[in-house]
VOKEBA-671263 format. One record per residue (C-alpha): x, y, z; residue number from 1; residue in three letters. Coordinates in pm, whole numbers, plus 32768, in hexadecimal, padded with zeros to 4 digits. Each point is the difference from the previous one (the first is absolute). Layout:
# residues N
MILO X Y Z NUM ALA
...
# end
This chain:
# residues 434
MILO 1488 EA86 C240 1 MET
MILO 8100 80A9 7F68 2 ALA
MILO 8108 801D 811B 3 LEU
MILO 7FBC 7E7C 8051 4 HIS
MILO 806C 7FB0 7E63 5 ASN
MILO 8125 80F6 802A 6 ARG
MILO 8079 7F38 8145 7 ILE
MILO 7FD8 7EB7 7F67 8 ARG
MILO 80C1 80A6 7EB7 9 ASN
MILO 80F1 8062 80F3 10 TRP
MILO 8048 7EB5 80AC 11 LEU
MILO 800E 7F59 7EBA 12 ALA
MILO 80F0 80ED 7F66 13 SER
MILO 80BB 7FDC 815D 14 ALA
MILO 8039 7E9F 801E 15 PHE
MILO 7FE4 7F82 7ED6 16 GLY
MILO 7F8B 7E73 7F81 17 GLY
MILO 80FB 7F7B 80C1 18 GLU
MILO 7F5C 8023 813C 19 THR
MILO 7EB4 7F8E 7F84 20 ARG
MILO 8092 7EBF 7F95 21 GLY
MILO 80B4 7FEA 8179 22 ARG
MILO 7EB4 801A 8075 23 LEU
MILO 7F53 7EE7 7F1D 24 ALA
MILO 8120 7F21 8061 25 THR
MILO 7FEA 8046 8174 26 LEU
MILO 7E77 7FB8 7FC1 27 HIS
MILO 8043 7EB4 7F6F 28 ILE
MILO 8118 7F9E 8117 29 GLN
MILO 7EEB 805E 80FD 30 ASN
MILO 7F16 7F1E 7F4F 31 ARG
MILO 80D1 7ECE 7FFB 32 GLU
MILO 809C 802E 815C 33 ILE
MILO 7E8D 7FFF 8086 34 SER
MILO 7FA1 7EC8 7F12 35 ALA
MILO 8144 7F50 8087 36 GLY
MILO 7FB4 8066 8165 37 LEU
MILO 7E9A 7F6E 7FAF 38 SER
MILO 808B 7EC9 7F9A 39 ALA
MILO 80EE 7FE1 8119 40 LEU
MILO 7ECE 803A 80E1 41 GLY
MILO 7F2E 7EBD 7F7B 42 GLN
MILO 813E 7F32 8015 43 SER
MILO 804E 803B 8162 44 LEU
MILO 7EA2 7FDE 8041 45 GLN
MILO 800B 7EB2 7F49 46 ARG
MILO 8113 7F92 80DA 47 HIS
MILO 7F80 8063 815C 48 VAL
MILO 7EC3 7F49 7F90 49 ASP
MILO 80C6 7ECA 7FBB 50 GLU
MILO 80CC 8025 8139 51 TRP
MILO 7EC2 801D 80B1 52 ASN
MILO 7F92 7ECA 7F73 53 GLY
MILO 814A 7F4A 8044 54 ALA
MILO 7FDB 807E 8175 55 LEU
MILO 7E9E 7F92 8013 56 GLN
MILO 8038 7E96 7FA0 57 VAL
MILO 816D 7FE1 80DE 58 GLN
MILO 7F33 807C 8105 59 HIS
MILO 7ED2 7EFB 7FCF 60 ASP
MILO 811F 7F09 7FDB 61 ALA
MILO 80B5 8079 8133 62 ILE
MILO 7E9D 7FE6 80CA 63 LEU
MILO 7FB4 7EB3 7F8C 64 SER
MILO 8160 7F74 8067 65 ARG
MILO 7FCE 8099 8164 66 LEU
MILO 7E95 7F60 8012 67 SER
MILO 80A3 7EA5 7F8E 68 GLU
MILO 810F 801B 80F3 69 MET
MILO 7F0C 8079 810E 70 ASP
MILO 7F3F 7EC9 7FC5 71 ALA
MILO 8141 7F16 7FF7 72 SER
MILO 8071 80C3 8162 73 LEU
MILO 7EBA 7FA6 80A8 74 GLN
MILO 7FE0 7E9E 7F74 75 ARG
MILO 8161 7FE2 8085 76 ASN
MILO 7FBA 80AC 8154 77 PHE
MILO 7EA6 7F1C 800C 78 ASP
MILO 80E2 7EB2 7FD9 79 ALA
MILO 80FF 8074 8115 80 TRP
MILO 7EE0 805F 80F4 81 ASN
MILO 7F6E 7EA2 7FB9 82 ALA
MILO 8162 7F86 8042 83 ARG
MILO 8059 80BD 814C 84 LEU
MILO 7EA4 7F7C 8083 85 THR
MILO 8051 7E86 7F99 86 GLN
MILO 8149 8056 80C7 87 MET
MILO 7F41 8086 8130 88 ASP
MILO 7F1A 7EBF 801C 89 GLU
MILO 8143 7F32 7FE8 90 ARG
MILO 80C1 80D7 8100 91 ALA
MILO 7EB4 7FB3 80DB 92 THR
MILO 8028 7E84 7FD0 93 ARG
MILO 816B 800D 804A 94 VAL
MILO 7FB0 80C1 8150 95 SER
MILO 7F16 7EDC 8055 96 GLU
MILO 80E2 7EFD 7F84 97 HIS
MILO 80FB 8094 810D 98 ILE
MILO 7F06 8008 8107 99 GLU
MILO 7F6F 7EA8 7FD1 100 SER
MILO 8190 7FA8 8001 101 ALA
MILO 8044 80A2 8150 102 GLY
MILO 7EC5 7F5B 8081 103 ALA
MILO 805F 7EBD 7F7A 104 ALA
MILO 8170 8004 80AF 105 ALA
MILO 7F4E 806B 814D 106 ASP
MILO 7F16 7E9B 7FD1 107 ILE
MILO 8156 7F4D 7FD8 108 LEU
MILO 809E 8091 8117 109 ARG
MILO 7ED3 7FB6 80DD 110 VAL
MILO 7FE3 7E7D 7F60 111 LEU
MILO 817F 7FDB 8056 112 ASP
MILO 7FD4 8084 8184 113 ALA
MILO 7EA0 7F20 801E 114 VAL
MILO 80AD 7EDE 7F77 115 GLN
MILO 8167 8003 80B6 116 SER
MILO 7EED 803A 8137 117 SER
MILO 7F5F 7EB0 7FC7 118 LEU
MILO 8112 7F3D 7FB1 119 LEU
MILO 80A7 8089 813D 120 HIS
MILO 7EC8 7F92 80C7 121 ARG
MILO 8016 7EB8 7F4B 122 ALA
MILO 813D 7FAF 8074 123 GLU
MILO 7FCA 8069 8182 124 GLU
MILO 7EB9 7F2F 8012 125 HIS
MILO 8025 7E9A 7F5F 126 ALA
MILO 7E6F 7FBB 8003 127 SER
MILO 7ED5 8013 7F36 128 ALA
MILO 8042 8185 7FDB 129 ASP
MILO 8139 7FB0 7F65 130 SER
MILO 7F7E 7F5B 7EBF 131 SER
MILO 7EE7 8113 7FFC 132 ARG
MILO 8111 80EC 7FF1 133 ALA
MILO 80A8 7F57 7EE6 134 THR
MILO 7ED2 7FED 7F14 135 VAL
MILO 7FE0 817C 8032 136 ILE
MILO 815C 801E 7FB5 137 SER
MILO 8000 7F36 7EB0 138 ASN
MILO 7ED9 80BB 7F9D 139 GLN
MILO 809B 8145 8058 140 ILE
MILO 8127 7F7C 7F31 141 THR
MILO 7F1F 7FF2 7EE6 142 ASP
MILO 7F50 8147 802B 143 THR
MILO 8171 80A0 8015 144 ARG
MILO 805E 7F64 7EB0 145 ALA
MILO 7EE3 807C 7F60 146 ALA
MILO 801C 8172 8058 147 ILE
MILO 8199 7FC1 7FBA 148 SER
MILO 7F7F 7FBF 7E8C 149 GLU
MILO 7F0B 8122 800D 150 SER
MILO 8114 80DC 8076 151 LEU
MILO 80D9 7F86 7EEF 152 GLN
MILO 7F00 8058 7EE8 153 LEU
MILO 7FB4 8130 809D 154 LEU
MILO 8183 807D 7FE7 155 GLY
MILO 7FF1 7F91 7EA0 156 ALA
MILO 7EB9 80D8 7FA6 157 ASN
MILO 80AE 811B 8096 158 LEU
MILO 813C 7FF3 7F37 159 LEU
MILO 7F10 7FCB 7EBE 160 ALA
MILO 7F22 810F 8063 161 ILE
MILO 8111 80F3 8024 162 GLY
MILO 80AF 7F92 7ECA 163 SER
MILO 7EB8 8021 7F10 164 ARG
MILO 7FD2 818D 8093 165 GLN
MILO 816C 802F 7FBF 166 ASP
MILO 7FC0 7F71 7E95 167 GLU
MILO 7EBC 80AC 7FCA 168 ALA
MILO 8088 815E 8053 169 ILE
MILO 814C 7FAF 7F1D 170 ALA
MILO 7F25 7F7D 7ED3 171 SER
MILO 7F03 8124 8028 172 LEU
MILO 8105 8108 7FF1 173 LYS
MILO 80A6 7F68 7EB3 174 ARG
MILO 7E9E 7FC7 7F42 175 LEU
MILO 7F97 815A 804B 176 ILE
MILO 8151 809D 7FA0 177 ALA
MILO 7F7A 7FC8 7E7E 178 GLY
MILO 7F0D 8102 7F55 179 PRO
MILO 7EFE 7EF4 7FAE 180 GLU
MILO 804D 7EAB 8072 181 THR
MILO 7EAC 7F53 8079 182 GLY
MILO 809D 7FDA 814E 183 ALA
MILO 7EB5 7F96 80CB 184 LEU
MILO 7F9B 7F0E 7EEA 185 ALA
MILO 8147 7F43 7FFA 186 ILE
MILO 7FFF 8001 8195 187 ASP
MILO 7EA2 7F92 800D 188 LEU
MILO 8037 7EEB 7F07 189 TYR
MILO 812A 7F7C 8097 190 LEU
MILO 7F7F 801E 815E 191 THR
MILO 7ED0 7F28 7F9B 192 LEU
MILO 8103 7F05 7F50 193 LEU
MILO 8098 7FC5 8130 194 GLU
MILO 7EB3 7FBC 809D 195 LYS
MILO 7F99 7EF5 7EFA 196 VAL
MILO 8142 7F57 7FE5 197 LEU
MILO 8039 7FBC 8167 198 THR
MILO 7E8E 7FA5 8025 199 GLY
MILO 7FA4 80FE 8106 200 THR
MILO 7EEC 80B0 7F41 201 LEU
MILO 7F3A 7EC9 7FEC 202 HIS
MILO 805A 7F65 8156 203 GLY
MILO 80E6 7EC7 7F6D 204 ASP
MILO 801E 7EC6 80E1 205 ALA
MILO 815B 7F98 806C 206 ALA
MILO 8072 7E96 7FBC 207 ILE
MILO 8007 7F38 8162 208 SER
MILO 807A 7EB9 8082 209 GLY
MILO 7E86 7F9A 7FE0 210 THR
MILO 7FBE 80A4 7EC3 211 GLY
MILO 7F8C 8180 7FF2 212 THR
MILO 7FD3 80E8 8128 213 ALA
MILO 7F5E 816F 801D 214 GLN
MILO 80F3 8117 7F70 215 GLN
MILO 80D5 80B1 8115 216 ASP
MILO 8017 8173 7F65 217 GLU
MILO 813C 8017 80FB 218 VAL
MILO 80A5 7ED6 7F93 219 ARG
MILO 7F9D 8054 7E88 220 ARG
MILO 807B 813A 801C 221 ALA
MILO 816E 7F9B 802C 222 VAL
MILO 7FFA 7EAA 7F5C 223 GLY
MILO 7FF3 7F34 811C 224 TYR
MILO 7EFA 7EE3 7F5D 225 ASP
MILO 7FC9 7F78 7EAC 226 TRP
MILO 7EE0 808E 7F53 227 PRO
MILO 7F0C 7EEF 7F74 228 ALA
MILO 7FB3 808E 7EBE 229 THR
MILO 80C1 816C 7FFA 230 ALA
MILO 8114 8038 7F13 231 GLU
MILO 8101 8056 80F4 232 THR
MILO 8070 7F8B 8162 233 MET
MILO 80F2 812D 803B 234 ILE
MILO 7F03 80D6 80B0 235 GLY
MILO 7F9F 817A 7FA9 236 VAL
MILO 8141 807B 80B8 237 ALA
MILO 80EB 7F39 7F12 238 ARG
MILO 7F2F 8036 7ED9 239 LEU
MILO 8009 8198 8031 240 ARG
MILO 8164 7FC7 8054 241 ASN
MILO 7FFD 7FA0 7E70 242 VAL
MILO 7F62 8128 7FAE 243 ARG
MILO 80DF 80EC 80A5 244 MET
MILO 814F 7F87 7F79 245 LEU
MILO 7F5F 7FCF 7E95 246 LEU
MILO 7F75 8169 801E 247 GLU
MILO 8145 8064 807B 248 ARG
MILO 80B1 7F40 7ECD 249 ALA
MILO 7F3A 80E7 7F39 250 ILE
MILO 7FF7 8128 8093 251 ALA
MILO 8187 8012 801C 252 GLU
MILO 8030 7F69 7E96 253 LYS
MILO 80B8 7EC4 8078 254 ILE
MILO 8026 7F26 7ED1 255 PRO
MILO 7F90 7E86 7FE4 256 GLY
MILO 7EE2 7F19 8041 257 ASP
MILO 7F51 7F63 810F 258 PHE
MILO 803F 7E63 8075 259 ILE
MILO 7F73 7F30 8113 260 GLU
MILO 80A9 7ECA 8046 261 THR
MILO 7EFC 7F14 80AF 262 GLY
MILO 7EA8 8096 7F87 263 VAL
MILO 7EF5 7F0F 8097 264 TRP
MILO 7EAB 8057 7F4B 265 ARG
MILO 80AD 8139 7F59 266 GLY
MILO 7F5C 811C 80DD 267 GLY
MILO 8136 80CF 8045 268 ALA
MILO 804D 7FD7 7E80 269 CYS
MILO 7EBC 8061 7F95 270 ILE
MILO 8007 812F 80EF 271 TYR
MILO 815F 8050 7F5A 272 ALA
MILO 7F5B 7FFF 7EB0 273 ARG
MILO 7EE1 80CB 8062 274 ALA
MILO 80EF 8120 8092 275 ILE
MILO 80BF 8020 7EBA 276 LEU
MILO 7EE4 7FF0 7F15 277 VAL
MILO 7F58 811E 80F0 278 ALA
MILO 814E 80E6 7FFD 279 HIS
MILO 7FF0 7FDE 7E77 280 HIS
MILO 816F 7F20 7FE2 281 GLN
MILO 7FCD 7F3E 7ECC 282 PRO
MILO 817D 7F86 7FFA 283 THR
MILO 8010 7F65 8163 284 ARG
MILO 7FD8 7E9E 8008 285 ARG
MILO 7F5B 7F18 8154 286 VAL
MILO 80E1 7ECA 7FF3 287 PHE
MILO 7F52 7EC9 80A9 288 VAL
MILO 80EC 7F08 8074 289 ALA
MILO 7F93 7EC3 80A2 290 ASP
MILO 801F 7EB8 7FDD 291 SER
MILO 7E7D 7FCE 8023 292 PHE
MILO 800A 7EA2 80C3 293 ARG
MILO 804F 807A 8152 294 GLY
MILO 814A 8015 80AE 295 LEU
MILO 8120 7F31 7FB1 296 PRO
MILO 8078 7ED2 8130 297 PRO
MILO 811D 8088 80EE 298 PRO
MILO 812D 7FB8 7F74 299 ASP
MILO 80C6 8018 816C 300 PRO
MILO 8137 7F72 7F5E 301 GLU
MILO 803D 8140 7F33 302 ASN
MILO 7F0E 80CE 80DF 303 TYR
MILO 8033 7FAE 8172 304 PRO
MILO 7EF9 8106 806C 305 ALA
MILO 7EE2 7F5E 7F46 306 ASP
MILO 8020 7EC5 80C2 307 ALA
MILO 7E9E 7F6A 8050 308 ASN
MILO 7F76 811B 7F59 309 ASP
MILO 7E80 7F97 7FCB 310 PRO
MILO 7F9F 810B 7EDB 311 HIS
MILO 8025 7EF6 7EE1 312 SER
MILO 7EE2 7F3F 80C6 313 THR
MILO 7EFA 80FF 7FF2 314 PHE
MILO 7F20 7FAC 7ECF 315 ALA
MILO 7F54 8144 802F 316 ALA
MILO 8147 80C6 7F94 317 LEU
MILO 7FF9 7F41 7E9E 318 SER
MILO 7F45 80E0 7EF9 319 VAL
MILO 801F 7FAE 7E8C 320 SER
MILO 806C 810B 7F09 321 ARG
MILO 7E9A 7FD6 7F55 322 GLU
MILO 7F69 8053 814B 323 GLU
MILO 80D1 813C 8026 324 VAL
MILO 7FCD 8068 7E64 325 GLU
MILO 7E70 7FEC 806F 326 ARG
MILO 8036 80DD 810D 327 ASN
MILO 80A9 80FB 7F2C 328 PHE
MILO 7EFA 7FEE 7EE6 329 ARG
MILO 7EEF 8028 80F1 330 ARG
MILO 806A 815F 8073 331 TYR
MILO 804F 8043 7E6F 332 GLY
MILO 8183 8026 8053 333 LEU
MILO 808F 7EDB 7F41 334 LEU
MILO 80AB 80AC 7ED8 335 ASP
MILO 8163 7FF4 7F5F 336 GLU
MILO 80A4 80A5 8114 337 ASN
MILO 7FB8 7EE0 80DF 338 VAL
MILO 8104 7EFB 8013 339 VAL
MILO 800B 7EAB 8088 340 PHE
MILO 8154 7F5F 805F 341 VAL
MILO 7FB7 7E97 8072 342 GLU
MILO 80C6 7F0F 809B 343 GLY
MILO 80ED 7FC9 813C 344 TRP
MILO 80A4 8158 8062 345 PHE
MILO 8145 7F48 7FB3 346 LYS
MILO 7FC2 7FA6 7E9D 347 ASP
MILO 7F03 8125 7F99 348 SER
MILO 8095 8147 809E 349 LEU
MILO 815C 8007 7F8E 350 PRO
MILO 7F62 7FFF 7E9A 351 THR
MILO 7ECB 80C8 8012 352 ALA
MILO 7FF6 8108 7ED8 353 PRO
MILO 800F 812C 8115 354 ILE
MILO 810B 8122 7FC7 355 GLU
MILO 7FBD 8102 8120 356 LYS
MILO 7F1E 7FCE 812C 357 ILE
MILO 7F63 8138 80A1 358 ALA
MILO 7F50 7F21 8132 359 VAL
MILO 8076 7EAA 804E 360 LEU
MILO 7F31 7F50 80F4 361 ARG
MILO 8041 7E8B 8071 362 LEU
MILO 7EEF 7F3C 8084 363 ASP
MILO 80AD 7E94 801A 364 GLY
MILO 800D 7FC0 8196 365 ASP
MILO 812B 7F32 7FF0 366 MET
MILO 8175 803F 8011 367 TYR
MILO 8030 7F43 7EC7 368 GLU
MILO 7EBD 80E7 7F3D 369 SER
MILO 8095 8113 8085 370 THR
MILO 8189 7FF0 7FD5 371 ILE
MILO 7FCB 7F6A 7E8C 372 GLN
MILO 7F25 8158 7FB8 373 ALA
MILO 80DB 80E2 8081 374 LEU
MILO 814F 7F60 7F63 375 ASN
MILO 7F34 8002 7EA2 376 ALA
MILO 7F50 813D 801B 377 LEU
MILO 80A1 8114 80DF 378 TYR
MILO 80FB 8080 7F1C 379 HIS
MILO 7EDE 8063 7F1A 380 LYS
MILO 7F69 80F0 80EE 381 VAL
MILO 8037 8163 7F7B 382 SER
MILO 8098 80EE 80F0 383 PRO
MILO 7F02 8084 80BE 384 GLY
MILO 7F1C 7EEA 7FEB 385 GLY
MILO 7F4D 7F41 8104 386 PHE
MILO 803A 7EA0 80AC 387 VAL
MILO 7ECF 7F68 80B2 388 ILE
MILO 8043 7EB8 80DB 389 ILE
MILO 7E78 7F6F 8063 390 ASP
MILO 808D 7EF5 80D4 391 ASP
MILO 80FA 80AF 80FB 392 TYR
MILO 7F4B 7F84 80FE 393 ILE
MILO 8065 7EAA 7FBA 394 LEU
MILO 8158 7F9A 8097 395 LYS
MILO 8088 7F5B 7EB5 396 ASN
MILO 7F8F 80E8 7F2B 397 CYS
MILO 808D 8135 80F0 398 ALA
MILO 814D 7F29 8000 399 GLN
MILO 802A 8000 7E9A 400 ALA
MILO 7FCD 8183 7FEE 401 VAL
MILO 80E1 8038 8101 402 ASP
MILO 80F7 7F2B 7F7B 403 ASN
MILO 7FDD 8092 7EA8 404 PHE
MILO 8014 8161 8061 405 ARG
MILO 8128 7FA3 80C5 406 SER
MILO 80C9 7F5A 7EDB 407 THR
MILO 7FB5 812B 7F2C 408 HIS
MILO 801E 8103 810A 409 ARG
MILO 7EA9 8095 7FD5 410 ILE
MILO 7FDA 80F1 812D 411 ASP
MILO 7EBB 80C5 7F80 412 ALA
MILO 7F14 7FF4 8120 413 PRO
MILO 7ECD 7F07 7FF9 414 LEU
MILO 7EBF 809B 804D 415 SER
MILO 7EE0 7F23 80AC 416 SER
MILO 7EAD 8020 7F43 417 VAL
MILO 7F28 7F1D 80F8 418 ASP
MILO 80E1 7F4B 80EF 419 GLY
MILO 8034 7EDE 7EF5 420 ALA
MILO 8073 8096 7ED8 421 ALA
MILO 811D 80F4 7FB5 422 VAL
MILO 809E 80D9 7EDD 423 TRP
MILO 811D 80C5 7FA1 424 TRP
MILO 8070 8100 7F05 425 GLN
MILO 8126 7F96 7F28 426 VAL
MILO 80F9 8128 7FF9 427 PRO
MILO 809E 807C 7EE6 428 ALA
MILO 815A 8005 7FC2 429 PRO
MILO 80DF 8129 80B2 430 ARG
MILO 7FC2 813F 7F56 431 GLY
MILO 7EFA 7F6B 7F16 432 VAL
MILO 7E99 806B 8039 433 LEU
MILO 7EE3 7F16 7FAF 434 PRO
# end
């Protein structure tokens, strides 16, 4: 014990109070460092916890978005498969039509041969057999005429079916391109509306010379009859053409409105309004231009091509404005974006309150009605916009279109819809994209 005290006294005398002070200071600093490290550790732990929480939230959000995208892709995939199935069915029908066309053509050739043989025998034998041969020959002539008409309708339907397939594919690609467009719902609505407006859904009868006749689906599809009650006589193919071109105008951002000159009961204009509403186009208008009292009498002095044109005598073509408005109202589509332009085209169209046109549809039948509409409205069609001629199958209408295109050096190609109507796209000026 004495030795221990001596060593301690010796160390105290050797190092003095300064060393003790340093040791105390180091002890204090050590405690401060330990406290700082502890605080830093706690701060780091809080940050790690916060980062973990944020990462979890982001992880959950990403999983939720991936789930939504997966569901959206599945819906679009299902819609695409449904349309592919429809197109397969149409392709099968086309094949069947082609086979029927071949068979009908063979029948025509056989009938021609039989008829020729009978007439030849009738010439050789001036007897009772010759009169019998003549009767049979006349029957063959009637049968041949009926088959020829069927072939003409079949050819028109083949054109229309091919056109609808191309339009459906192009329309579907544009609609599915958006993230959440409700493409299937829009397509179902517009397709159903086509069937209602043309009367194919409920088998609407056709107007005939003796009253009404049962609907012929082939004729109705290409607008070769006059419906008894349906809102349009242009048929499914030409109605689908309106949809295709309006949807293109929307997709390609071509400015302007829709106008039809010659609307009958308003079906095509009703359909155009439905298309614009379905695609959320609040600023585009539909102009409904008609005399609402039929077609004008021919004016052969100014328009020789219309000499003896009978359209002004058809009472069924005279539909009042009130009836057309009622038809719009029945479909819930009569609003401030539907504008009526009433009067003969020579008076009403030059002053119509329309600035730009995206789709111009002419259905005036005659040379006069067609050329007046083109003169008054064509220059308002936006570059990249579209012109539809419903009655190009009629000689005087086609002459008006050809003369106008020649005069204005329009060389844009004409595209056929169903063998009766045509359309073209107005080209943009050189160096300017639509």
